[in-house]
C-alpha positions as CSV (number, residue, x, y, z in Angstrom):
1,M,21.4,71.5,231.3
2,R,24.1,72.8,228.9
3,V,27.3,70.8,228.9
4,E,30.5,72.6,227.6
5,P,32.9,70.6,225.4
6,A,36.2,69.6,227.1
7,G,38.2,71.8,224.6
8,V,36.2,74.9,225.5
9,L,36.8,74.3,229.3
10,V,40.5,73.9,228.7
11,S,40.7,77.0,226.6
12,R,39.2,79.0,229.5
13,W,42.1,78.4,231.9
14,Y,42.1,82.0,232.9
15,L,38.9,81.6,234.9
16,P,40.2,79.3,237.6
17,V,43.6,81.1,237.6
18,G,42.0,84.5,238.0
19,G,39.8,83.2,240.8
20,A,42.8,81.9,242.6
21,V,44.6,85.2,242.3
22,V,41.6,87.1,243.7
23,V,41.4,84.7,246.6
24,A,45.1,85.0,247.3
25,A,45.0,88.8,247.1
26,A,42.0,88.9,249.5
27,A,43.8,86.7,251.9
28,V,46.8,89.0,252.0
29,L,45.0,92.4,252.1
30,L,42.5,91.3,254.8
31,S,45.2,89.6,256.9
32,P,47.0,91.0,260.0
33,L,50.3,91.0,258.1
34,P,52.4,94.2,258.5
35,Q,51.3,97.1,256.3
36,P,54.6,97.2,254.3
37,V,54.2,93.6,253.3
38,R,50.6,94.1,252.2
39,A,51.6,97.2,250.3
40,T,54.4,95.4,248.5
41,V,52.1,92.6,247.5
42,S,49.5,95.1,246.3
43,D,51.9,97.3,244.3
44,W,53.7,94.6,242.4
45,G,50.6,92.4,242.0
46,V,48.7,95.3,240.4
47,L,51.6,96.2,238.2
48,G,51.9,92.5,237.1
49,L,48.2,92.4,236.3
50,M,48.4,95.6,234.2
51,L,51.2,94.2,232.2
52,S,49.2,91.0,231.8
53,V,46.3,93.0,230.5
54,A,48.5,94.8,228.0
55,A,50.0,91.4,226.8
56,A,46.5,89.9,226.5
57,L,45.3,92.9,224.4
58,W,48.3,92.7,222.2
59,V,47.9,88.9,221.6
60,R,44.2,89.5,220.9
61,G,45.1,92.1,218.3
62,R,47.6,89.8,216.6
63,T,45.1,86.9,216.4
64,K,42.2,89.0,215.0
65,T,41.6,88.5,211.3
66,D,39.5,91.7,210.9
67,P,42.0,94.5,210.2
68,G,39.8,97.1,211.9
69,R,39.5,95.1,215.1
70,R,43.2,94.1,215.0
71,R,44.2,97.8,215.0
72,A,41.7,98.6,217.8
73,W,43.0,95.8,220.1
74,Q,46.6,97.0,219.5
75,L,45.7,100.6,220.5
76,F,44.0,99.2,223.7
77,A,47.3,97.4,224.5
78,V,49.3,100.6,224.0
79,G,46.9,102.5,226.3
80,C,47.2,99.9,229.0
81,L,51.0,100.1,228.8
82,L,50.8,103.9,229.3
83,A,48.6,103.3,232.3
84,A,51.2,100.8,233.6
85,V,53.9,103.4,233.2
86,G,51.9,105.9,235.3
87,N,51.5,103.2,237.9
88,M,55.3,102.6,238.0
89,V,55.8,106.3,238.7
90,L,53.9,105.8,242.0
91,L,56.3,103.0,242.9
92,L,59.3,105.3,242.7
93,P,60.4,107.5,245.5
94,P,58.0,110.5,245.6
95,S,59.1,113.7,243.9
96,D,57.6,117.0,242.7
97,Q,57.1,115.5,239.2
98,S,55.4,112.3,240.3
99,A,51.8,113.7,240.2
100,S,52.4,115.4,236.8
101,A,53.8,112.2,235.3
102,L,50.8,110.3,236.6
103,V,48.4,112.7,235.0
104,V,50.2,112.7,231.7
105,A,50.4,108.9,231.5
106,T,46.7,108.6,232.5
107,V,45.5,111.2,230.0
108,A,47.6,109.6,227.2
109,A,46.2,106.1,228.0
110,I,42.6,107.5,227.8
111,V,43.3,109.2,224.5
112,V,44.9,106.1,222.9
113,G,42.1,103.9,224.3
114,S,39.4,106.2,223.0
115,T,41.0,106.2,219.6
116,G,40.9,102.4,219.6
117,T,37.2,102.6,220.4
118,L,36.5,104.8,217.4
119,R,38.5,102.4,215.2
120,Y,36.5,99.4,216.4
121,P,34.1,98.2,213.7
122,S,30.6,98.5,215.1
123,I,27.0,99.4,214.5
124,P,26.5,103.1,213.8
125,L,25.2,105.0,216.9
126,G,22.9,108.0,216.5
127,R,24.3,111.4,217.4
128,V,21.7,112.0,220.1
129,E,22.4,108.7,221.8
130,L,26.2,109.2,221.6
131,A,25.9,112.7,223.0
132,R,23.7,111.5,225.8
133,V,26.2,108.8,226.9
134,L,29.1,111.2,226.8
135,A,27.1,113.7,228.8
136,D,26.3,111.0,231.4
137,G,30.0,110.3,231.7
138,L,30.8,114.0,232.0
139,V,28.2,114.5,234.7
140,V,29.4,111.5,236.7
141,G,33.1,112.4,236.4
142,L,32.6,116.0,237.4
143,S,30.1,115.1,240.2
144,L,32.6,112.6,241.6
145,L,35.4,115.2,241.4
146,G,33.2,117.8,243.2
147,I,32.4,115.4,246.0
148,L,36.0,114.4,246.5
149,L,37.2,118.0,246.4
150,G,34.6,119.1,248.9
151,V,35.4,116.2,251.3
152,V,39.2,116.6,251.1
153,S,38.9,120.4,251.6
154,A,37.0,119.8,254.8
155,V,39.6,117.3,256.0
156,R,42.8,119.0,254.7
157,P,42.2,122.8,254.8
158,D,45.9,123.2,254.7
159,L,46.1,122.0,251.1
160,G,46.5,125.0,248.8
161,G,45.2,125.5,245.2
162,D,48.8,125.1,243.8
163,D,49.4,121.9,245.7
164,T,50.3,119.0,243.2
165,G,48.6,116.5,245.5
166,W,45.2,117.4,244.0
167,T,46.2,115.8,240.7
168,V,45.8,112.3,242.1
169,L,42.0,112.9,241.8
170,V,42.4,112.4,238.1
171,L,42.5,108.6,238.7
172,P,38.8,108.0,239.7
173,V,37.6,110.6,237.1
174,A,39.6,108.8,234.4
175,D,37.9,105.6,235.4
176,C,34.5,107.2,234.8
177,V,35.6,108.3,231.4
178,V,36.9,104.8,230.5
179,V,33.6,103.2,231.7
180,T,31.7,105.7,229.5
181,V,33.8,104.8,226.5
182,L,33.1,101.1,227.2
183,V,29.4,101.7,227.4
184,I,29.5,103.5,224.1
185,M,31.2,100.4,222.7
186,V,28.4,98.2,224.1
187,L,25.8,100.4,222.5
188,R,27.6,100.2,219.1
189,S,28.3,96.5,219.2
190,P,26.3,93.4,218.2
191,P,24.8,91.2,220.9
192,A,27.7,88.8,220.6
193,D,30.1,91.4,222.2
194,Y,27.8,92.4,225.1
195,A,29.4,90.2,227.7
196,R,33.0,91.2,226.8
197,F,32.5,94.9,227.1
198,Y,30.1,94.8,230.1
199,T,32.7,92.7,231.9
200,A,35.4,95.2,231.1
201,A,33.1,98.1,232.2
202,L,32.5,96.3,235.6
203,G,36.2,95.7,235.9
204,F,36.9,99.5,235.6
205,I,34.2,100.2,238.1
206,C,36.1,98.0,240.6
207,I,39.3,99.8,239.6
208,G,37.5,103.1,240.2
209,V,36.6,102.0,243.7
210,A,40.3,101.2,244.5
211,D,41.5,104.4,242.8
212,T,39.0,106.5,244.9
213,G,40.3,104.9,248.1
214,F,43.9,105.5,247.1
215,A,43.2,109.2,246.2
216,L,41.5,109.8,249.5
217,R,44.4,108.3,251.4
218,Q,46.8,110.3,249.3
219,L,45.2,113.5,250.2
220,A,44.4,112.6,253.8
221,A,47.9,111.6,254.8
222,S,50.6,112.0,252.2
223,P,52.4,109.8,251.2
224,A,49.6,107.4,250.2
225,T,49.6,103.9,251.6
226,T,48.6,100.8,249.7
227,G,47.8,97.4,251.0
228,E,44.3,98.4,252.2
229,P,41.2,96.3,251.6
230,T,40.0,98.6,248.9
231,D,43.1,97.6,246.9
232,L,41.2,94.4,246.2
233,G,39.2,96.4,243.5
234,W,42.4,96.6,241.4
235,F,42.9,92.8,241.5
236,V,39.2,92.1,240.7
237,G,39.1,94.8,238.0
238,Y,42.2,93.9,236.1
239,L,41.4,90.2,236.2
240,G,37.9,91.0,234.9
241,I,39.5,92.9,232.0
242,I,41.7,89.9,231.3
243,V,38.7,87.6,231.2
244,A,36.9,90.0,228.9
245,V,39.9,90.2,226.5
246,L,40.6,86.4,226.4
247,S,37.0,85.2,226.2
248,P,36.3,83.5,222.8
249,D,34.2,85.3,220.2
250,R,30.6,84.4,219.9
251,P,29.2,84.1,216.3
252,A,26.9,87.1,215.6
253,R,23.3,86.3,214.7
254,P,22.2,87.4,211.3
255,G,20.4,90.8,211.5
256,A,21.5,91.4,215.1
257,H,21.7,95.0,216.2
258,G,23.1,96.9,219.1
259,V,21.4,97.9,222.3
260,A,21.0,101.6,221.4
261,D,17.3,101.0,222.1
262,R,18.1,99.9,225.7
263,P,19.8,102.9,227.2
264,M,19.0,101.8,230.8
265,L,21.9,99.4,230.8
266,G,24.4,102.0,229.7
267,T,23.1,104.6,232.1
268,A,23.1,102.2,235.0
269,T,26.7,101.2,234.2
270,V,28.0,104.7,234.0
271,Y,26.3,105.9,237.3
272,A,27.5,102.8,239.1
273,C,30.9,104.6,239.2
274,L,29.4,107.5,241.2
275,V,27.6,105.2,243.6
276,A,30.7,103.0,244.2
277,A,32.8,106.0,244.9
278,A,30.2,107.3,247.4
279,V,30.3,103.9,249.2
280,V,34.1,104.1,249.4
281,L,33.7,107.5,250.9
282,M,31.3,106.1,253.4
283,V,33.7,103.4,254.6
284,G,36.9,105.1,253.6
285,P,40.0,106.3,255.5
286,L,38.9,109.9,256.2
287,G,38.1,109.4,259.9
288,D,37.7,113.2,260.5
289,I,34.5,113.4,258.5
290,S,31.4,113.1,260.5
291,T,28.9,110.4,259.8
292,P,26.1,112.7,258.7
293,V,28.5,114.2,256.0
294,R,29.3,110.7,254.8
295,V,25.7,109.6,254.7
296,L,24.8,112.9,252.9
297,A,27.5,112.2,250.2
298,V,26.1,108.7,249.6
299,L,22.5,109.9,249.5
300,V,23.4,112.6,247.0
301,A,25.3,110.2,244.7
302,V,22.4,107.6,244.9
303,A,19.8,110.3,244.3
304,V,21.6,111.6,241.2
305,A,21.9,108.1,239.8
306,L,18.3,107.2,240.7
307,R,17.0,110.4,239.1
308,E,19.0,109.8,235.9
309,L,17.7,106.2,235.7
310,L,14.1,107.4,236.2
311,V,14.5,110.0,233.5
312,T,16.1,107.5,231.2
313,Y,13.4,105.0,231.9
314,D,10.6,107.6,231.2
315,N,12.2,108.7,228.0
316,L,12.7,105.1,227.0
317,R,9.0,104.3,227.7
318,L,7.9,107.3,225.7
319,R,10.2,106.4,222.8
320,R,9.1,102.8,222.7
321,G,5.5,103.9,222.7
322,L,6.2,106.3,219.8
323,T,8.1,103.6,218.0
324,R,5.2,101.2,218.3
325,L,2.8,103.9,217.1
326,V,5.1,104.7,214.1
327,E,5.4,101.0,213.3
328,Q,1.6,100.6,213.4
329,R,1.0,103.6,211.2
330,T,3.7,102.4,208.9
331,E,2.1,99.0,208.6
332,Q,-1.3,100.6,208.0
333,L,0.2,102.8,205.3
334,R,1.9,99.8,203.7
335,E,-1.3,97.8,203.7
336,S,-3.2,100.8,202.3
337,A,-0.6,101.3,199.6
338,E,-0.6,97.6,198.7
339,L,-4.4,97.7,198.5
340,S,-4.4,100.8,196.3
341,E,-1.8,99.3,194.1
342,A,-3.8,96.0,193.8
343,V,-7.0,98.0,192.9
344,A,-5.2,100.1,190.4
345,A,-3.5,97.1,188.8
346,S,-6.8,95.3,188.5
347,V,-8.4,98.2,186.6
348,G,-8.5,97.7,182.8
349,D,-8.2,101.4,182.2
350,G,-4.9,103.3,182.4
351,V,-4.4,105.4,185.5
352,L,-1.8,108.2,185.8
353,A,-1.1,110.7,188.5
354,A,0.7,114.0,188.0
355,D,1.9,116.8,190.3
356,L,1.3,120.5,189.9
357,D,4.3,120.8,187.6
358,G,2.7,118.3,185.2
359,R,5.1,115.5,185.9
360,L,3.9,111.9,186.3
361,T,4.2,110.5,189.8
362,Y,2.3,107.2,189.3
363,A,1.3,104.9,186.4
364,N,-0.5,101.6,186.7
365,A,0.3,98.6,184.6
366,A,-2.6,99.2,182.2
367,A,-1.3,102.7,181.5
368,A,2.2,101.4,180.8
369,T,0.7,98.9,178.3
370,L,-1.5,101.5,176.6
371,L,1.4,104.0,176.3
372,D,4.0,101.3,175.5
373,W,6.3,102.6,178.1
374,P,8.0,100.8,181.0
375,R,6.4,102.0,184.3
376,T,9.8,103.0,185.8
377,R,10.4,105.3,182.8
378,L,7.0,106.8,182.9
379,V,7.4,108.3,186.4
380,G,9.0,111.7,186.2
381,R,8.1,112.4,182.6
382,P,5.9,115.4,181.7
383,L,2.3,114.4,181.3
384,A,2.1,116.4,178.1
385,E,4.7,114.2,176.6
386,V,2.5,111.1,176.7
387,V,-1.0,112.5,176.5
388,V,-2.3,115.2,174.1
389,L,-3.9,117.4,176.7
390,D,-5.3,120.1,174.4
391,P,-5.9,118.6,170.9
392,D,-7.3,122.0,169.7
393,G,-4.1,123.8,170.6
394,G,-3.8,127.5,171.5
395,V,-2.8,127.1,175.2
396,P,0.2,129.0,176.5
397,P,2.9,126.6,177.6
398,S,3.3,128.3,180.9
399,R,-0.1,127.3,182.2
400,P,-1.6,123.9,182.9
401,L,-3.1,122.5,179.7
402,G,-6.6,121.7,178.7
403,W,-8.5,119.4,180.9
404,V,-5.7,119.4,183.5
405,G,-6.3,123.1,184.0
406,E,-10.0,122.5,184.6
407,A,-9.1,119.9,187.3
408,V,-6.2,121.7,189.0
409,E,-7.4,125.3,188.8
410,N,-11.2,124.9,189.1
411,G,-11.4,121.6,191.0
412,R,-13.7,120.1,188.3
413,V,-13.7,116.6,186.8
414,S,-13.2,117.0,183.1
415,T,-13.7,114.4,180.4
416,G,-13.1,114.3,176.7
417,R,-11.5,112.4,173.8
418,T,-7.9,112.8,172.9
419,H,-4.8,110.8,172.0
420,C,-1.9,109.2,173.9
421,R,1.5,109.4,172.3
422,Q,3.7,106.2,172.2
423,P,7.5,106.4,172.1
424,D,7.5,105.9,168.3
425,G,5.1,108.7,167.8
426,T,2.0,106.6,167.3
427,L,-1.2,108.3,168.5
428,V,-3.7,106.1,170.4
429,P,-7.3,107.4,170.7
430,V,-8.5,107.5,174.3
431,Q,-11.4,108.6,176.5
432,L,-9.8,110.8,179.1
433,T,-11.1,111.8,182.6
434,V,-9.1,114.2,184.7
435,S,-9.9,114.6,188.4
436,P,-8.3,116.9,191.0
437,L,-6.0,115.2,193.5
438,S,-6.3,116.9,196.9
439,R,-4.5,116.5,200.2
440,S,-5.5,118.2,203.4
441,G,-7.9,120.4,201.5
442,R,-5.2,121.6,199.0
443,T,-4.9,120.5,195.4
444,T,-1.6,118.8,194.8
445,G,-2.1,117.4,191.3
446,C,-4.5,115.4,189.2
447,V,-5.5,111.8,188.4
448,V,-5.9,111.0,184.7
449,A,-7.9,107.9,183.6
450,L,-7.4,106.7,180.1
451,R,-9.7,104.3,178.2
452,D,-8.5,102.8,175.0
453,L,-10.9,103.7,172.1
454,R,-9.1,101.9,169.3
455,G,-11.7,99.1,169.2
456,Q,-14.6,101.5,169.6
457,E,-13.3,103.7,166.9
458,R,-13.0,100.7,164.5
459,V,-16.6,99.9,165.1
460,E,-17.6,103.6,164.8
461,R,-15.7,103.9,161.5
462,M,-17.5,100.9,160.0
463,K,-20.8,102.3,161.2
464,S,-19.9,105.7,159.8
465,E,-19.0,104.3,156.5
466,F,-22.3,102.4,156.4
467,V,-24.4,105.4,157.5
468,S,-22.6,107.7,155.0
469,T,-23.2,105.3,152.2
470,V,-26.9,104.8,153.1
471,S,-27.4,108.6,153.6
472,H,-26.0,109.4,150.1
473,E,-28.1,106.6,148.6
474,L,-31.2,107.9,150.4
475,R,-30.7,111.5,149.5
476,T,-31.7,111.2,145.8
477,P,-34.9,109.1,146.2
478,L,-36.0,111.3,149.2
479,T,-35.7,114.4,147.1
480,S,-37.9,112.7,144.5
481,I,-40.5,111.6,147.1
482,R,-40.6,115.0,148.6
483,G,-41.2,116.6,145.2
484,V,-44.0,114.2,144.4
485,L,-45.7,114.7,147.8
486,G,-45.4,118.4,147.4
487,L,-47.1,118.3,144.0
488,M,-49.8,116.1,145.4
489,A,-50.4,118.4,148.3
490,D,-50.6,121.4,146.0
491,G,-53.2,119.7,143.8
492,R,-50.9,120.0,140.7
493,L,-51.4,116.4,139.9
494,G,-55.1,116.6,140.2
495,P,-57.6,116.6,143.0
496,V,-56.7,114.5,146.0
497,A,-59.5,112.5,147.6
498,P,-60.5,114.0,151.0
499,Q,-59.7,110.9,152.9
500,A,-56.2,110.9,151.3
501,V,-55.3,114.5,152.4
502,P,-54.2,113.6,155.9
503,M,-52.2,110.7,154.6
504,V,-50.3,113.0,152.2
505,R,-49.6,115.5,155.0
506,I,-48.3,112.7,157.3
507,A,-46.1,111.4,154.5
508,S,-44.7,114.9,153.8
509,E,-43.9,115.4,157.5
510,S,-42.2,112.0,157.7
511,T,-40.2,112.7,154.6
512,E,-39.1,116.1,156.0
513,R,-38.0,114.4,159.2
514,L,-36.2,111.7,157.3
515,S,-34.4,114.4,155.2
516,R,-33.3,116.2,158.4
517,L,-31.9,112.8,159.6
518,V,-30.0,112.3,156.4
519,D,-28.6,115.9,156.7
520,D,-27.6,115.2,160.3
521,L,-25.8,112.0,159.3
522,L,-24.0,113.8,156.6
523,D,-23.0,116.6,159.0
524,V,-21.6,114.0,161.4
525,E,-19.6,112.4,158.6
526,R,-18.2,115.8,157.5
527,L,-17.3,116.8,161.0
528,Q,-15.4,113.6,161.7
529,S,-13.5,113.8,158.4
530,G,-12.7,117.5,159.0
531,R,-14.5,118.6,155.9
532,F,-17.1,120.7,157.7
533,P,-16.8,124.3,156.7
534,L,-16.6,126.8,159.5
535,F,-16.3,130.6,159.3
536,P,-15.2,131.9,162.8
537,T,-15.3,135.5,163.7
538,D,-16.0,137.7,166.7
539,V,-19.7,137.2,167.7
540,D,-21.9,138.6,170.5
541,L,-22.9,135.4,172.3
542,A,-25.7,137.2,174.2
543,E,-27.3,138.4,170.9
544,L,-27.1,134.9,169.4
545,A,-28.7,133.4,172.5
546,R,-31.6,135.9,172.3
547,R,-32.1,135.0,168.6
548,A,-32.1,131.3,169.4
549,V,-34.7,131.8,172.2
550,D,-36.9,133.8,169.8
551,Q,-36.7,131.1,167.2
552,S,-37.7,128.5,169.8
553,R,-40.4,130.6,171.4
554,L,-43.3,128.8,169.7
555,L,-42.0,125.4,171.0
556,F,-41.8,126.7,174.6
557,T,-45.2,128.3,174.3
558,A,-46.7,125.1,173.1
559,R,-45.3,123.3,176.0
560,E,-46.2,126.0,178.5
561,V,-42.6,126.6,179.5
562,E,-41.1,130.0,180.3
563,V,-37.7,130.9,179.0
564,G,-35.4,133.8,180.0
565,V,-32.0,135.1,179.1
566,H,-29.7,136.3,181.9
567,A,-26.5,138.0,180.8
568,A,-24.1,139.1,183.5
569,G,-22.1,142.2,182.4
570,E,-21.9,143.7,178.9
571,D,-19.0,142.0,177.1
572,H,-19.9,138.6,175.8
573,V,-17.8,138.6,172.6
574,A,-16.7,135.1,171.7
575,W,-14.8,133.6,168.7
576,G,-16.7,131.2,166.6
577,D,-19.0,130.6,163.6
578,P,-22.3,132.4,164.3
579,D,-24.5,130.1,162.3
580,R,-23.0,127.0,164.0
581,I,-23.2,128.6,167.4
582,Q,-26.9,129.3,166.9
583,Q,-27.4,125.8,165.6
584,V,-25.9,124.4,168.9
585,L,-28.0,126.8,171.0
586,T,-31.2,125.9,169.2
587,N,-30.5,122.2,169.8
588,L,-29.9,122.8,173.5
589,L,-33.1,124.9,173.8
590,S,-35.1,122.3,171.9
591,N,-33.9,119.6,174.3
592,A,-34.8,121.8,177.3
593,A,-38.2,122.5,175.9
594,K,-38.8,118.7,175.4
595,Y,-37.9,117.7,178.9
596,A,-39.0,120.7,181.0
597,P,-42.3,120.1,182.8
598,P,-45.3,122.4,182.0
599,G,-45.3,125.6,184.1
600,S,-41.5,125.4,184.8
601,E,-38.8,127.8,183.5
602,V,-35.7,127.4,181.4
603,D,-32.8,129.7,182.1
604,V,-30.2,130.8,179.7
605,V,-27.3,132.3,181.6
606,L,-24.2,134.0,180.1
607,G,-20.9,135.1,181.7
608,R,-17.2,135.5,181.2
609,D,-14.8,133.0,182.8
610,P,-11.1,134.2,182.7
611,A,-10.0,130.7,183.9
612,G,-12.1,128.8,181.5
613,L,-10.7,126.5,178.7
614,G,-7.6,125.6,180.7
615,G,-6.7,129.2,181.5
616,R,-7.3,130.7,178.0
617,G,-10.4,132.5,179.1
618,A,-13.9,131.9,177.8
619,V,-17.5,133.2,177.4
620,A,-19.9,130.6,178.8
621,V,-23.6,130.1,178.1
622,A,-25.5,127.7,180.2
623,V,-29.0,126.3,179.4
624,R,-30.8,125.0,182.5
625,D,-34.1,123.2,182.6
626,R,-36.0,121.7,185.6
627,G,-36.8,118.4,184.0
628,P,-36.2,114.8,185.2
629,G,-32.5,115.0,184.9
630,I,-30.0,112.5,183.4
631,P,-28.6,109.5,185.3
632,A,-24.9,109.9,186.2
633,D,-23.9,106.9,184.1
634,K,-25.4,108.6,181.0
635,L,-23.8,112.0,181.3
636,E,-21.0,111.3,178.8
637,Q,-22.9,108.7,176.7
638,I,-25.5,111.2,175.6
639,F,-22.8,113.0,173.5
640,D,-22.4,109.8,171.4
641,R,-24.3,109.2,168.2
642,F,-27.8,107.6,168.4
643,V,-27.8,107.8,172.2
644,Q,-30.5,109.3,174.4
645,A,-30.9,109.5,178.1
646,D,-34.1,107.3,177.7
647,Q,-33.1,104.3,175.6
648,S,-36.3,102.3,176.2
649,D,-38.6,101.3,173.4
650,T,-41.4,103.3,175.0
651,R,-39.5,106.6,175.4
652,A,-41.8,109.6,175.5
653,K,-39.6,112.0,173.6
654,E,-38.8,111.8,169.9
655,G,-35.3,112.3,168.5
656,T,-32.5,110.6,166.6
657,G,-29.8,110.9,169.2
658,L,-27.5,112.9,166.8
659,G,-28.2,116.5,168.0
660,L,-25.8,116.5,171.0
661,A,-23.2,114.6,169.1
662,I,-23.2,117.2,166.4
663,A,-23.3,120.0,168.9
664,R,-20.2,118.8,170.8
665,Q,-18.3,118.3,167.6
666,L,-19.2,121.7,166.4
667,V,-18.1,123.3,169.7
668,H,-14.8,121.4,169.7
669,A,-14.2,122.4,166.1
670,M,-14.4,126.0,167.3
671,H,-11.9,125.3,170.1
672,G,-14.5,125.3,172.8
673,S,-16.1,122.8,175.2
674,L,-19.6,121.5,175.9
675,R,-20.4,119.7,179.1
676,V,-23.4,118.6,181.1
677,E,-24.3,118.6,184.8
678,S,-27.4,117.1,186.2
679,E,-29.2,116.4,189.4
680,P,-31.6,113.5,188.7
681,G,-35.2,114.5,189.5
682,R,-34.4,118.2,189.7
683,S,-32.5,119.8,186.8
684,T,-30.0,119.5,183.9
685,T,-27.5,122.2,182.8
686,F,-25.7,122.2,179.5
687,T,-22.7,124.6,179.5
688,M,-21.0,125.8,176.3
689,E,-17.7,127.6,176.5
690,L,-16.1,129.4,173.6
691,P,-12.8,131.3,173.4
692,L,-12.8,135.0,174.1
693,G,-13.1,137.3,171.1
694,D,-10.6,140.1,170.2
695,R,-13.1,142.9,170.6
């Protein structure tokens, strides 16, 4: 059981005093005292209560420390004084201006009080919720006015449209407006203010009951009489307002919000005015109205209120369900985003995401470290500013660049080596993989994965220097050995014993193979250093493909493999060095012949691709065999030096692992691309793309 401190009980003196006033008023209004006595007690008692409410509001305003609330309470006090002035008019002898003065005073009180509501610091209310509450108040006020007009017209058919007596109906309608305003204040207030404003709203409902009874008596038998039992609503209502005003403030809980998500309370409070007025009509002073009409009026009022409550409840239930669904989806999205962020943060490679305009939308921590940029400054920057997207150049700036064009325009995953650009201009070598980023079946950008190659390049540089040194050192003795073996094979050094002839032949073949290896190593070194001579010109790629097939025909025949050239269209003019193009094609055909099973076929397919090479346009030649294929994890590694798809000690096919490395570097040097696609166990396709020629 909660025990209130003595100081709090003393500070609430208005509760027992108000209860005593209500009991005294009820004793007088329900007593057999003469009607003039009851009317005098009711008139002056209500006026005294109205002035008391105004005084309490003014005191409340003077004691509030919040400037916004202080001004609001003072405006409430002024509005109450204006309402009291209107009530004084009714105490004066009746005249033609009495009704007009009452209307003016009441409307002015409502305007001033509503202004105070707008000045009251509160929680923002949504426009839809605010409009709904105002519409409820308008429906209730007009419905009540329509009921009263219909009932009074039936009882007093002698009242004309220009009769000023009708204006007294503004009182119950004004009460509905005030209740609506108070409900808005409840919806916009923190929970600590609920009790105050709901008490005030219930007080005005009681006042509305008394005003409805007074209006009906005014129109039924002018002049109106007071001192009736319904006058008790004025006493209860104004005392309730005093209690609401004088009640102490409750401390607001941190993070507390208004009840905008509980519209049932506001709707029920507003429509209580209509139901209360209908009850007054049921038991009111209009004796000439039949009981069925009274019952019908009550049923209509109750039905309207019930229907609105049901609609509000249904909307509230649907909204809560949608809110829960949105919260669940939001939580799922948050968890998914956190998981994705954690996965991306744990990856050692840099990950970037860019939109269709080429601007970065995401960067993980590894990318920020690699690029030496803060993550917050990376987002929004052009991708081309931090990654060299087309190291060979020649791409129009209006189109997506290099590998990004392959991913965005063609939906293909593109890989290659390039450089990242740090803020100070330092270029960092990286292995780049660009993948299309799709949403709902539509490409919205790309994802760029970056692997730092600085360590790998240091190792490769050391290996290259070693291989270059060894190759140069081997070249001179190999030339001497080849010469001696050639003289021995020709018999110029004298007859060779028959049993030595096969050995001389094997030694000569091995020396030739070793010489080719040295030449390849020197080619690789020259390509990497940029000292490899190229003589690009317009070439017919179809003609070069046919020549390469003819040169490799004996190799295919020996392995019982068919080879065919398929050229779509007539124009296959590309830009490149014809000797180096043929060298690349010969290497691709040699690999296809090695791995194609006997009885199968190798296809060489040519065609133009206007969107190739990032939008520059290209002539493509694809060499497809139906061999064992290449594992997915080896597709990029086979372009590295000394790497083959079969790295085992017992591999069936000979080779140094330099052919594809040289081929890709040659193609890149001619501003083209060389890629591989494979279906393990079925086929492998190498595709070379070269820029379009001018012819």
